[in-house]
N, C-alpha and C positions, 0 to 999 in steps of 0.2 A: 716783393714789391707788387702792389695791387694791379690786376690786369688793366684797369681803367687809367692808371698812371703810365704803365709801360706801353699800352697800345691805344692811347687816347684818339689819335688821329684815325686810326683804322676803325675804332668803335664808332666814332661820330659819322664816318663815311658809311658804315653799314646801316646805321640808324637813319640817315638821310635816304639811302636806297630803300629801306623799309617803308618810309613815308611814300616815296614814289610808287613802290609796288602796291601798297595798300590802297592808295588813291585810284590807281589803275584797276585793281581788282574789284573795288567796290563799283566803279563805273561799269566794268565788264559784266559783273553778276547782275547788275540792275538791267542792263540792256539785252543780254541774251541768256542769262542763267546758266552759262557754262560752269560746270562745277569746279574746275581747276583742282580736282582731287579732294575737295572739301565736302563734308556732310551737309544735309539740308539745314541743320541747326546752325552751323557755322556760316553758311551762306546767308541765312536770314539775319544773324547777328551782324555780319559785315555789311549787308545792305541797309540796315537800319542805324548803323554806327554814326555817331556825330564826329565832326572834325577833331574834337578834343579826345574822343576815344581812340580814334585812328592814331593820333599823335602819341597818346600814352602806350598803345600797342607797339608803335614803331620804336620805342625806347628799349625794347628787348635787346639784349646784348648779342644776339645771333641774327643771321639773315632769315627772314620770314619767307624767303623764296629759295628754290632749289633749281639747280641747273640740270638739264637732262642730257648729259654728255655721253651716256652709254649708247644712245642711238645715233650719235654723230657720224655722219658719213659725208664724203666729199659731194656736197650739194652743188647743182648747177642752177644759176638764177633762171634759166629758161626751161627748167625741167617741168613737164606737164603734170607730174605727180607732186610738185611742191605743194606745201600746205599754205593756204591763204590765211595771212594774219593781218588784222587791222593795222593802219599806220601807227596808231599810238602804242600798240603792243610791239610792233617792230622797233620803234624808237626806244621803248623801254628795254627791250631785250638787248639791243645794241649797246646802250649805256651800261647795263648791268654786266654784260660779258666783257666789255672793254675794261671796266673797273676791276672785274675779278681777275682778268688777265694781268693787269698792272699790279694788283695786290699779290698774285702768285709770284710775280717777278721780284717784288720788294721783300716779301716775308712769307716763306713757305708755311711756317707754323700758324701765323695769323690767318692765312687763307684757309688752312684746314679747319681751324677752330670757328672763325666767324662765318664761313660760307658752307661748312659741313662737307668739304671735299675730301676725297681720299688722296693718298700720295700719288697714285697714278693720274688722277684728274688734275691735281696741281701741276705735275710734270707736263701733262698734255697742254694745258692752258699757257704754261710758260713757253712752250715751244711753238705755239700757234701764231701765225701772222695775223695782223689785225684785219687784213682783207678777207681771210678765211672766217674769222669771227663774224664779220659784217655779213658775209654770205649766208652763213649758218642762221644767224638771227633773222634774216629776211625771208628765209625759206623754210624754217622749221620752228615747232614750238620748242624753244630752248629753255624756257623758264616756267616753273610750276610752283605750287605752294610747298613750303617745307612744313614738317610736322602735321601733315594732312590727317593722320590718323589719331591725333592727340586733341580731340574735341575739348577736353577739359582745359588744355593749355590755351587754346584759342579763346575760349569763353572767358577764362580769367584775364587774359591780356586785353580783351575788349570791354569787359564789364567791371572788373574789380577797381575800386577807387581808394580803398583804405591803404594808407601809406605803408603800414607794416606788411601787408600782403604784397603790395607792389615791390618792396624790397626783397621779399621771399622769392617773387617771380624772377627778379634779377639774378638771385642765387641759382634758381633752377636753370636759367640760361647759361650760366657759367659751368655747368655740369658736362663733362665730356660724354657721359652716358646718354645725353639727350639725343645724340645722333646715332646711338646704337640700335635703335628700332623702337617701335611702339611699346612693346612690353617692358623693356628696361627703362625707357624714358618715362612711362607712366608711373612705374614703381618709384623711381628716383624723385620725380617731381612731386608726386602726392606725399611721399615721406617728408620732403622739405617743407611742403605747405601745411603740415599738421601743426 
């Protein structure tokens, strides 16, 4: 059974979250040029991308954002060392974390695949109270760009318009190796796009 039939609801949810993330990312890059882990070429492509290009990139069947759960500690809202995050970023982080937590509770495998989470990260999100997620999202940078080292992937997602290449990009997104790291993902993706 094709993944889009079996996991259609989760796929549509991820794509909508990608739209929100890309809109926020474009705004943030334009306003303060914070890299979010992306190279200068990708930052330039994102800041000049049209709404149609962002929508096309959001159709990628994986989250274009990554959660930074490895640094998750019990944050206190009045902690003087807490990171200052803009209100739009806080709202986005809360929405993405709550959605991820719900997906982890509904479907372990879909959460691992669509969000690029490890088994331990899925278990951690499943066991986390919503109040803790909210506190973390308000006091730490909990979300960053996925595939930050794969410039070719970001450029193809943002600029490629040919339907046959867009279909190939969807196939790249369905490869488990894409979350294995830049070397494996680069090899797998480029092989599929040839």
